N, CA, C and O atoms as a GROMACS GRO file, in nm:
protein
  404
    1MET      N    1   0.762  -0.808  -0.470
    1MET     CA    2   0.708  -0.731  -0.367
    1MET      C    3   0.646  -0.793  -0.249
    1MET      O    4   0.585  -0.898  -0.268
    2SER      N    5   0.654  -0.740  -0.123
    2SER     CA    6   0.607  -0.787  -0.018
    2SER      C    7   0.436  -0.792  -0.016
    2SER      O    8   0.370  -0.706  -0.075
    3ILE      N    9   0.385  -0.883   0.046
    3ILE     CA   10   0.240  -0.897   0.063
    3ILE      C   11   0.196  -0.777   0.176
    3ILE      O   12   0.250  -0.753   0.284
    4LEU      N   13   0.087  -0.716   0.117
    4LEU     CA   14   0.047  -0.616   0.219
    4LEU      C   15  -0.074  -0.671   0.314
    4LEU      O   16  -0.164  -0.739   0.266
    5ALA      N   17  -0.067  -0.637   0.446
    5ALA     CA   18  -0.182  -0.696   0.526
    5ALA      C   19  -0.295  -0.609   0.527
    5ALA      O   20  -0.298  -0.488   0.501
    6ARG      N   21  -0.395  -0.691   0.562
    6ARG     CA   22  -0.529  -0.623   0.582
    6ARG      C   23  -0.518  -0.486   0.694
    6ARG      O   24  -0.458  -0.491   0.802
    7GLY      N   25  -0.580  -0.385   0.650
    7GLY     CA   26  -0.560  -0.258   0.720
    7GLY      C   27  -0.432  -0.180   0.702
    7GLY      O   28  -0.417  -0.073   0.761
    8GLN      N   29  -0.328  -0.237   0.612
    8GLN     CA   30  -0.207  -0.151   0.612
    8GLN      C   31  -0.253  -0.030   0.528
    8GLN      O   32  -0.330  -0.038   0.432
    9LYS      N   33  -0.193   0.086   0.576
    9LYS     CA   34  -0.211   0.211   0.504
    9LYS      C   35  -0.106   0.220   0.391
    9LYS      O   36   0.003   0.168   0.413
   10CYS      N   37  -0.129   0.279   0.277
   10CYS     CA   38  -0.031   0.289   0.162
   10CYS      C   39  -0.060   0.417   0.088
   10CYS      O   40  -0.167   0.478   0.099
   11VAL      N   41   0.036   0.453   0.015
   11VAL     CA   42   0.023   0.573  -0.063
   11VAL      C   43   0.015   0.523  -0.213
   11VAL      O   44   0.084   0.427  -0.247
   12ILE      N   45  -0.066   0.585  -0.300
   12ILE     CA   46  -0.082   0.545  -0.445
   12ILE      C   47   0.054   0.613  -0.515
   12ILE      O   48   0.088   0.730  -0.496
   13VAL      N   49   0.118   0.527  -0.590
   13VAL     CA   50   0.228   0.578  -0.662
   13VAL      C   51   0.216   0.569  -0.811
   13VAL      O   52   0.300   0.616  -0.888
   14GLY      N   53   0.116   0.511  -0.846
   14GLY     CA   54   0.091   0.479  -1.006
   14GLY      C   55  -0.046   0.468  -1.027
   14GLY      O   56  -0.132   0.453  -0.940
   15GLY      N   57  -0.064   0.479  -1.170
   15GLY     CA   58  -0.207   0.467  -1.204
   15GLY      C   59  -0.263   0.598  -1.256
   15GLY      O   60  -0.185   0.675  -1.313
   16CYS      N   61  -0.394   0.632  -1.239
   16CYS     CA   62  -0.459   0.742  -1.285
   16CYS      C   63  -0.386   0.869  -1.196
   16CYS      O   64  -0.387   0.876  -1.073
   17PRO      N   65  -0.324   0.965  -1.285
   17PRO     CA   66  -0.245   1.068  -1.232
   17PRO      C   67  -0.324   1.161  -1.106
   17PRO      O   68  -0.260   1.218  -1.017
   18GLU      N   69  -0.445   1.164  -1.116
   18GLU     CA   70  -0.520   1.233  -1.007
   18GLU      C   71  -0.515   1.165  -0.884
   18GLU      O   72  -0.532   1.227  -0.779
   19ASN      N   73  -0.491   1.027  -0.886
   19ASN     CA   74  -0.519   0.946  -0.757
   19ASN      C   75  -0.363   0.937  -0.693
   19ASN      O   76  -0.354   0.898  -0.577
   20ILE      N   77  -0.258   0.969  -0.756
   20ILE     CA   78  -0.134   0.948  -0.706
   20ILE      C   79  -0.119   1.045  -0.602
   20ILE      O   80  -0.133   1.166  -0.618
   21GLY      N   81  -0.086   0.982  -0.480
   21GLY     CA   82  -0.043   1.063  -0.352
   21GLY      C   83  -0.161   1.031  -0.254
   21GLY      O   84  -0.156   1.071  -0.137
   22LEU      N   85  -0.261   0.964  -0.298
   22LEU     CA   86  -0.383   0.955  -0.211
   22LEU      C   87  -0.350   0.835  -0.098
   22LEU      O   88  -0.294   0.732  -0.136
   23VAL      N   89  -0.379   0.851   0.014
   23VAL     CA   90  -0.357   0.760   0.108
   23VAL      C   91  -0.462   0.645   0.119
   23VAL      O   92  -0.575   0.692   0.135
   24VAL      N   93  -0.460   0.518   0.115
   24VAL     CA   94  -0.551   0.428   0.099
   24VAL      C   95  -0.527   0.312   0.208
   24VAL      O   96  -0.414   0.292   0.253
   25GLU      N   97  -0.619   0.250   0.243
   25GLU     CA   98  -0.626   0.118   0.322
   25GLU      C   99  -0.647  -0.001   0.248
   25GLU      O  100  -0.733  -0.006   0.160
   26VAL      N  101  -0.571  -0.100   0.279
   26VAL     CA  102  -0.578  -0.238   0.212
   26VAL      C  103  -0.712  -0.319   0.292
   26VAL      O  104  -0.714  -0.357   0.409
   27ILE      N  105  -0.814  -0.331   0.197
   27ILE     CA  106  -0.919  -0.415   0.268
   27ILE      C  107  -0.882  -0.570   0.243
   27ILE      O  108  -0.916  -0.653   0.327
   28CYS      N  109  -0.816  -0.608   0.136
   28CYS     CA  110  -0.773  -0.740   0.138
   28CYS      C  111  -0.697  -0.762   0.016
   28CYS      O  112  -0.708  -0.680  -0.076
   29ARG      N  113  -0.618  -0.868   0.002
   29ARG     CA  114  -0.531  -0.915  -0.111
   29ARG      C  115  -0.624  -1.004  -0.203
   29ARG      O  116  -0.682  -1.100  -0.155
   30ILE      N  117  -0.635  -0.971  -0.323
   30ILE     CA  118  -0.738  -1.073  -0.414
   30ILE      C  119  -0.626  -1.161  -0.487
   30ILE      O  120  -0.655  -1.273  -0.528
   31GLY      N  121  -0.504  -1.110  -0.504
   31GLY     CA  122  -0.415  -1.214  -0.577
   31GLY      C  123  -0.438  -1.184  -0.743
   31GLY      O  124  -0.487  -1.082  -0.793
   32PRO      N  125  -0.394  -1.286  -0.803
   32PRO     CA  126  -0.423  -1.282  -0.950
   32PRO      C  127  -0.574  -1.268  -0.979
   32PRO      O  128  -0.659  -1.344  -0.933
   33HIS      N  129  -0.601  -1.151  -1.069
   33HIS     CA  130  -0.734  -1.101  -1.105
   33HIS      C  131  -0.734  -1.038  -1.222
   33HIS      O  132  -0.662  -0.939  -1.241
   34SER      N  133  -0.820  -1.090  -1.319
   34SER     CA  134  -0.825  -1.041  -1.465
   34SER      C  135  -0.694  -1.028  -1.516
   34SER      O  136  -0.630  -1.133  -1.520
   35ALA      N  137  -0.639  -0.926  -1.556
   35ALA     CA  138  -0.507  -0.905  -1.615
   35ALA      C  139  -0.401  -0.845  -1.505
   35ALA      O  140  -0.294  -0.796  -1.540
   36ARG      N  141  -0.440  -0.854  -1.375
   36ARG     CA  142  -0.352  -0.810  -1.284
   36ARG      C  143  -0.280  -0.916  -1.223
   36ARG      O  144  -0.343  -1.017  -1.191
   37GLU      N  145  -0.149  -0.910  -1.200
   37GLU     CA  146  -0.084  -1.009  -1.144
   37GLU      C  147  -0.095  -1.034  -0.992
   37GLU      O  148  -0.092  -1.148  -0.944
   38ASP      N  149  -0.107  -0.922  -0.920
   38ASP     CA  150  -0.123  -0.934  -0.778
   38ASP      C  151  -0.229  -0.805  -0.748
   38ASP      O  152  -0.190  -0.688  -0.741
   39ALA      N  153  -0.355  -0.841  -0.734
   39ALA     CA  154  -0.444  -0.724  -0.715
   39ALA      C  155  -0.483  -0.710  -0.556
   39ALA      O  156  -0.474  -0.804  -0.478
   40TYR      N  157  -0.521  -0.595  -0.525
   40TYR     CA  158  -0.551  -0.569  -0.388
   40TYR      C  159  -0.684  -0.467  -0.409
   40TYR      O  160  -0.696  -0.378  -0.493
   41TRP      N  161  -0.787  -0.514  -0.296
   41TRP     CA  162  -0.892  -0.433  -0.295
   41TRP      C  163  -0.876  -0.327  -0.195
   41TRP      O  164  -0.864  -0.368  -0.080
   42ILE      N  165  -0.873  -0.185  -0.215
   42ILE     CA  166  -0.844  -0.087  -0.145
   42ILE      C  167  -0.944   0.019  -0.118
   42ILE      O  168  -1.027   0.029  -0.209
   43ARG      N  169  -0.961   0.103  -0.017
   43ARG     CA  170  -1.043   0.208   0.009
   43ARG      C  171  -0.966   0.345   0.049
   43ARG      O  172  -0.858   0.344   0.107
   44THR      N  173  -1.023   0.443   0.017
   44THR     CA  174  -0.953   0.576   0.069
   44THR      C  175  -0.960   0.581   0.206
   44THR      O  176  -1.064   0.540   0.257
   45VAL      N  177  -0.863   0.627   0.284
   45VAL     CA  178  -0.865   0.650   0.432
   45VAL      C  179  -0.955   0.750   0.466
   45VAL      O  180  -1.017   0.738   0.572
   46SER      N  181  -0.975   0.862   0.385
   46SER     CA  182  -1.067   0.966   0.407
   46SER      C  183  -1.209   0.934   0.406
   46SER      O  184  -1.290   0.996   0.474
   47GLY      N  185  -1.245   0.825   0.317
   47GLY     CA  186  -1.372   0.792   0.279
   47GLY      C  187  -1.435   0.867   0.170
   47GLY      O  188  -1.551   0.850   0.131
   48ARG      N  189  -1.342   0.960   0.120
   48ARG     CA  190  -1.398   1.031  -0.010
   48ARG      C  191  -1.353   0.938  -0.132
   48ARG      O  192  -1.264   0.852  -0.129
   49PRO      N  193  -1.431   0.972  -0.237
   49PRO     CA  194  -1.421   0.898  -0.356
   49PRO      C  195  -1.291   0.907  -0.431
   49PRO      O  196  -1.234   1.016  -0.427
   50PHE      N  197  -1.235   0.807  -0.502
   50PHE     CA  198  -1.121   0.846  -0.591
   50PHE      C  199  -1.152   0.938  -0.697
   50PHE      O  200  -1.260   0.936  -0.755
   51HIS      N  201  -1.053   1.023  -0.724
   51HIS     CA  202  -1.068   1.141  -0.825
   51HIS      C  203  -1.092   1.073  -0.972
   51HIS      O  204  -1.162   1.128  -1.056
   52GLN      N  205  -1.033   0.958  -0.992
   52GLN     CA  206  -1.054   0.908  -1.133
   52GLN      C  207  -1.057   0.742  -1.100
   52GLN      O  208  -0.978   0.692  -1.020
   53LEU      N  209  -1.150   0.673  -1.163
   53LEU     CA  210  -1.156   0.507  -1.145
   53LEU      C  211  -1.189   0.478  -1.274
   53LEU      O  212  -1.267   0.546  -1.340
   54TRP      N  213  -1.120   0.360  -1.321
   54TRP     CA  214  -1.164   0.285  -1.424
   54TRP      C  215  -1.284   0.181  -1.398
   54TRP      O  216  -1.269   0.082  -1.326
   55ILE      N  217  -1.398   0.212  -1.458
   55ILE     CA  218  -1.501   0.105  -1.422
   55ILE      C  219  -1.542   0.062  -1.580
   55ILE      O  220  -1.587   0.139  -1.665
   56ASP      N  221  -1.515  -0.081  -1.597
   56ASP     CA  222  -1.510  -0.140  -1.719
   56ASP      C  223  -1.410  -0.082  -1.805
   56ASP      O  224  -1.290  -0.100  -1.780
   57LYS      N  225  -1.453  -0.008  -1.913
   57LYS     CA  226  -1.356   0.054  -2.001
   57LYS      C  227  -1.367   0.204  -2.000
   57LYS      O  228  -1.313   0.272  -2.086
   58GLU      N  229  -1.439   0.256  -1.898
   58GLU     CA  230  -1.463   0.401  -1.879
   58GLU      C  231  -1.394   0.460  -1.767
   58GLU      O  232  -1.395   0.398  -1.661
   59LEU      N  233  -1.332   0.579  -1.776
   59LEU     CA  234  -1.290   0.650  -1.675
   59LEU      C  235  -1.395   0.746  -1.614
   59LEU      O  236  -1.444   0.844  -1.670
   60GLN      N  237  -1.420   0.700  -1.488
   60GLN     CA  238  -1.527   0.774  -1.403
   60GLN      C  239  -1.470   0.874  -1.294
   60GLN      O  240  -1.367   0.847  -1.234
   61ARG      N  241  -1.527   0.966  -1.274
   61ARG     CA  242  -1.482   1.076  -1.144
   61ARG      C  243  -1.572   1.051  -1.041
   61ARG      O  244  -1.694   1.044  -1.058
   62GLY      N  245  -1.508   1.033  -0.920
   62GLY     CA  246  -1.578   1.041  -0.802
   62GLY      C  247  -1.681   0.933  -0.781
   62GLY      O  248  -1.776   0.965  -0.709
   63SER      N  249  -1.679   0.814  -0.830
   63SER     CA  250  -1.789   0.718  -0.825
   63SER      C  251  -1.778   0.634  -0.693
   63SER      O  252  -1.880   0.600  -0.634
   64SER      N  253  -1.653   0.601  -0.648
   64SER     CA  254  -1.643   0.505  -0.538
   64SER      C  255  -1.512   0.531  -0.456
   64SER      O  256  -1.404   0.570  -0.503
   65SER      N  257  -1.542   0.501  -0.314
   65SER     CA  258  -1.417   0.515  -0.239
   65SER      C  259  -1.336   0.385  -0.238
   65SER      O  260  -1.230   0.386  -0.176
   66GLU      N  261  -1.380   0.262  -0.308
   66GLU     CA  262  -1.324   0.149  -0.301
   66GLU      C  263  -1.280   0.110  -0.448
   66GLU      O  264  -1.351   0.137  -0.545
   67ALA      N  265  -1.173   0.053  -0.455
   67ALA     CA  266  -1.136   0.012  -0.601
   67ALA      C  267  -1.038  -0.110  -0.585
   67ALA      O  268  -0.991  -0.140  -0.475
   68ILE      N  269  -1.008  -0.180  -0.700
   68ILE     CA  270  -0.911  -0.285  -0.718
   68ILE      C  271  -0.785  -0.235  -0.794
   68ILE      O  272  -0.793  -0.181  -0.904
   69THR      N  273  -0.674  -0.255  -0.730
   69THR     CA  274  -0.552  -0.205  -0.799
   69THR      C  275  -0.439  -0.294  -0.797
   69THR      O  276  -0.446  -0.397  -0.730
   70ASP      N  277  -0.333  -0.267  -0.863
   70ASP     CA  278  -0.220  -0.353  -0.877
   70ASP      C  279  -0.125  -0.319  -0.753
   70ASP      O  280  -0.108  -0.204  -0.711
   71ARG      N  281  -0.064  -0.433  -0.698
   71ARG     CA  282   0.031  -0.422  -0.581
   71ARG      C  283   0.136  -0.310  -0.616
   71ARG      O  284   0.155  -0.224  -0.531
   72HIS      N  285   0.204  -0.305  -0.733
   72HIS     CA  286   0.306  -0.236  -0.782
   72HIS      C  287   0.281  -0.076  -0.780
   72HIS      O  288   0.369   0.010  -0.781
   73LYS      N  289   0.146  -0.055  -0.777
   73LYS     CA  290   0.102   0.083  -0.749
   73LYS      C  291   0.098   0.145  -0.619
   73LYS      O  292   0.077   0.264  -0.597
   74LEU      N  293   0.123   0.041  -0.522
   74LEU     CA  294   0.099   0.090  -0.378
   74LEU      C  295   0.237   0.085  -0.309
   74LEU      O  296   0.315  -0.004  -0.342
   75ARG      N  297   0.273   0.179  -0.214
   75ARG     CA  298   0.377   0.179  -0.132
   75ARG      C  299   0.321   0.185   0.006
   75ARG      O  300   0.237   0.271   0.033
   76PRO      N  301   0.363   0.101   0.094
   76PRO     CA  302   0.318   0.094   0.240
   76PRO      C  303   0.364   0.213   0.318
   76PRO      O  304   0.479   0.251   0.292
   77LEU      N  305   0.296   0.281   0.408
   77LEU     CA  306   0.354   0.380   0.495
   77LEU      C  307   0.391   0.302   0.611
   77LEU      O  308   0.323   0.213   0.664
   78VAL      N  309   0.508   0.344   0.647
   78VAL     CA  310   0.575   0.301   0.767
   78VAL      C  311   0.568   0.370   0.876
   78VAL      O  312   0.587   0.491   0.864
   79ASP      N  313   0.538   0.316   1.012
   79ASP     CA  314   0.523   0.390   1.120
   79ASP      C  315   0.667   0.432   1.172
   79ASP      O  316   0.758   0.349   1.170
   80PRO      N  317   0.686   0.538   1.211
   80PRO     CA  318   0.835   0.583   1.237
   80PRO      C  319   0.875   0.514   1.366
   80PRO      O  320   0.994   0.510   1.397
   81LYS      N  321   0.789   0.464   1.436
   81LYS     CA  322   0.832   0.385   1.569
   81LYS      C  323   0.872   0.244   1.524
   81LYS      O  324   0.955   0.181   1.589
   82ASP      N  325   0.816   0.195   1.417
   82ASP     CA  326   0.870   0.072   1.352
   82ASP      C  327   1.010   0.080   1.306
   82ASP      O  328   1.082  -0.019   1.316
   83GLU      N  329   1.056   0.196   1.253
   83GLU     CA  330   1.185   0.212   1.203
   83GLU      C  331   1.276   0.216   1.319
   83GLU      O  332   1.384   0.157   1.320
   84VAL      N  333   1.225   0.297   1.430
   84VAL     CA  334   1.324   0.306   1.541
   84VAL      C  335   1.346   0.164   1.597
   84VAL      O  336   1.458   0.125   1.631
   85HIS      N  337   1.228   0.083   1.608
   85HIS     CA  338   1.245  -0.041   1.668
   85HIS      C  339   1.352  -0.125   1.584
   85HIS      O  340   1.430  -0.196   1.646
   86GLU      N  341   1.357  -0.117   1.450
   86GLU     CA  342   1.441  -0.198   1.376
   86GLU      C  343   1.570  -0.139   1.375
   86GLU      O  344   1.661  -0.217   1.348
   87ILE      N  345   1.602  -0.018   1.398
   87ILE     CA  346   1.740   0.041   1.432
   87ILE      C  347   1.784  -0.015   1.552
   87ILE      O  348   1.895  -0.068   1.558
   88GLU      N  349   1.690  -0.007   1.670
   88GLU     CA  350   1.745  -0.071   1.800
   88GLU      C  351   1.794  -0.226   1.777
   88GLU      O  352   1.898  -0.274   1.822
   89ILE      N  353   1.708  -0.285   1.708
   89ILE     CA  354   1.749  -0.462   1.689
   89ILE      C  355   1.887  -0.453   1.614
   89ILE      O  356   1.982  -0.514   1.664
   90THR      N  357   1.905  -0.389   1.508
   90THR     CA  358   2.020  -0.384   1.440
   90THR      C  359   2.140  -0.348   1.536
   90THR      O  360   2.237  -0.422   1.551
   91LEU      N  361   2.124  -0.231   1.598
   91LEU     CA  362   2.232  -0.190   1.715
   91LEU      C  363   2.260  -0.314   1.798
   91LEU      O  364   2.374  -0.360   1.798
   92GLN      N  365   2.165  -0.369   1.868
   92GLN     CA  366   2.174  -0.487   1.960
   92GLN      C  367   2.262  -0.605   1.873
   92GLN      O  368   2.362  -0.660   1.920
   93GLN      N  369   2.220  -0.626   1.773
   93GLN     CA  370   2.280  -0.738   1.692
   93GLN      C  371   2.432  -0.703   1.668
   93GLN      O  372   2.520  -0.789   1.680
   94THR      N  373   2.457  -0.576   1.634
   94THR     CA  374   2.579  -0.535   1.619
   94THR      C  375   2.672  -0.544   1.751
   94THR      O  376   2.786  -0.588   1.745
   95LYS      N  377   2.625  -0.507   1.847
   95LYS     CA  378   2.693  -0.521   1.978
   95LYS      C  379   2.717  -0.655   2.017
   95LYS      O  380   2.826  -0.686   2.064
   96GLU      N  381   2.621  -0.742   2.002
   96GLU     CA  382   2.629  -0.884   2.030
   96GLU      C  383   2.741  -0.941   1.944
   96GLU      O  384   2.820  -1.018   1.998
   97PHE      N  385   2.758  -0.906   1.795
   97PHE     CA  386   2.851  -0.958   1.737
   97PHE      C  387   2.997  -0.903   1.775
   97PHE      O  388   3.096  -0.976   1.769
   98GLU      N  389   3.004  -0.775   1.812
   98GLU     CA  390   3.137  -0.724   1.866
   98GLU      C  391   3.169  -0.797   1.980
   98GLU      O  392   3.286  -0.825   2.000
   99THR      N  393   3.079  -0.833   2.058
   99THR     CA  394   3.142  -0.875   2.198
   99THR      C  395   3.177  -1.025   2.164
   99THR      O  396   3.262  -1.077   2.236
  100GLN      N  397   3.129  -1.091   2.077
  100GLN     CA  398   3.154  -1.235   2.046
  100GLN      C  399   3.294  -1.236   1.973
  100GLN      O  400   3.364  -1.337   1.975
  101ASN      N  401   3.333  -1.122   1.911
  101ASN     CA  402   3.470  -1.132   1.851
  101ASN      C  403   3.578  -1.060   1.903
  101ASN      O  404   3.690  -1.070   1.852
   0.00000   0.00000   0.00000
């Protein structure tokens, strides 16, 4: 999976069911941490605490707006302007290819 940059907005797609769908911001990439292969330190964009959060071996409610999670539980949100820019680049490359042949 791609490395997420600091400040990247993501949606949670795995983990505690009550947190799925929350929009979070990447504080930093931690890398390998405890049993996690690729860990990230994140916080909720709203500033509200997570609905559920594992602290040690206890599931706690509303205790923090920051957490450490696995990369595979995060999907980056893409700015629609970025997608349009990528499409424009692809079209330009296609036109250049066509004119060369």
